[in-house]
C-alpha positions as CSV (number, residue, x, y, z in Angstrom):
1,X,-11.4,-5.3,-7.3
2,X,-11.3,-2.4,-5.5
3,X,-12.8,-3.4,-2.5
4,X,-10.7,-6.2,-2.4
5,X,-8.0,-3.8,-2.6
6,X,-9.2,-1.8,0.0
7,X,-9.9,-4.8,2.1
8,X,-6.0,-5.7,1.9
9,X,-5.3,-2.1,2.7
10,X,-7.2,-2.7,5.9
11,X,-5.5,-5.7,6.9
12,X,-1.9,-4.2,6.7
13,X,-2.6,-0.9,8.1
14,X,-2.4,-1.9,11.5
15,X,1.8,-3.3,11.0
16,X,2.5,0.1,9.3
17,X,0.7,2.1,12.4
18,X,2.6,0.1,14.6
19,X,5.9,1.7,13.4
20,X,4.4,5.4,13.6
21,X,2.9,5.6,10.0
22,X,-0.2,5.0,7.9
23,X,-1.0,4.3,4.6
24,X,-4.3,5.5,2.6
25,X,-5.9,4.2,-0.4
26,X,-6.2,6.8,-3.1
27,X,-7.6,5.2,-6.2
28,X,-7.3,2.1,-8.4
29,X,-6.3,3.4,-11.9
30,X,-6.6,-0.2,-14.1
31,X,-3.8,-2.0,-12.4
32,X,-2.4,0.1,-10.3
33,X,-3.0,0.8,-6.8
34,X,-2.2,4.6,-5.9
35,X,-1.7,4.9,-1.8
36,X,-0.3,7.9,0.0
37,X,1.9,7.0,2.8
38,X,1.5,9.1,5.8
39,X,2.9,9.5,9.4
40,X,6.4,8.3,9.7
41,X,6.1,6.6,6.6
42,X,5.8,9.8,4.7
43,X,9.5,10.9,4.8
44,X,11.3,7.4,5.7
45,X,13.9,6.5,3.0
46,X,12.2,3.0,3.7
47,X,9.4,3.9,2.0
48,X,9.9,2.7,-1.4
49,X,11.1,-0.9,0.2
50,X,7.9,-0.8,2.0
51,X,5.6,-0.2,-0.5
52,X,7.5,-2.5,-3.3
53,X,8.6,-5.4,-1.3
54,X,5.9,-5.4,1.4
55,X,2.4,-4.2,0.1
56,X,2.9,-4.8,-3.2
57,X,4.3,-8.3,-3.2
58,X,1.7,-9.4,-0.7
59,X,-1.5,-7.7,-2.7
60,X,0.1,-9.6,-5.8
61,X,-0.2,-12.9,-3.5
62,X,-3.8,-12.0,-2.1
63,X,-5.6,-9.9,-4.8
64,X,-4.2,-9.9,-8.3
65,X,-0.3,-10.6,-9.8
66,X,-1.2,-7.9,-12.5
67,X,-1.4,-5.0,-9.5
68,X,1.3,-2.5,-9.0
69,X,1.9,0.0,-6.8
70,X,2.2,3.7,-7.0
71,X,3.1,6.3,-4.2
72,X,0.9,9.5,-4.1
73,X,1.8,12.6,-2.2
């Protein structure tokens, strides 16, 4: 499943990079995907929305419905 998560992140990265940010896979701990937000996303007040309503929601549809996303700094 870790490779599926990494592949998914590779697909969404260009969208995030288009807004001046970036996302980096840190770890998969059980069903929790740990991600680091970089660039403009690292200090953006909408970062939680991006993680939960964007990345997590799509990842659940594409990879596994039991996944959750956690932000790490």
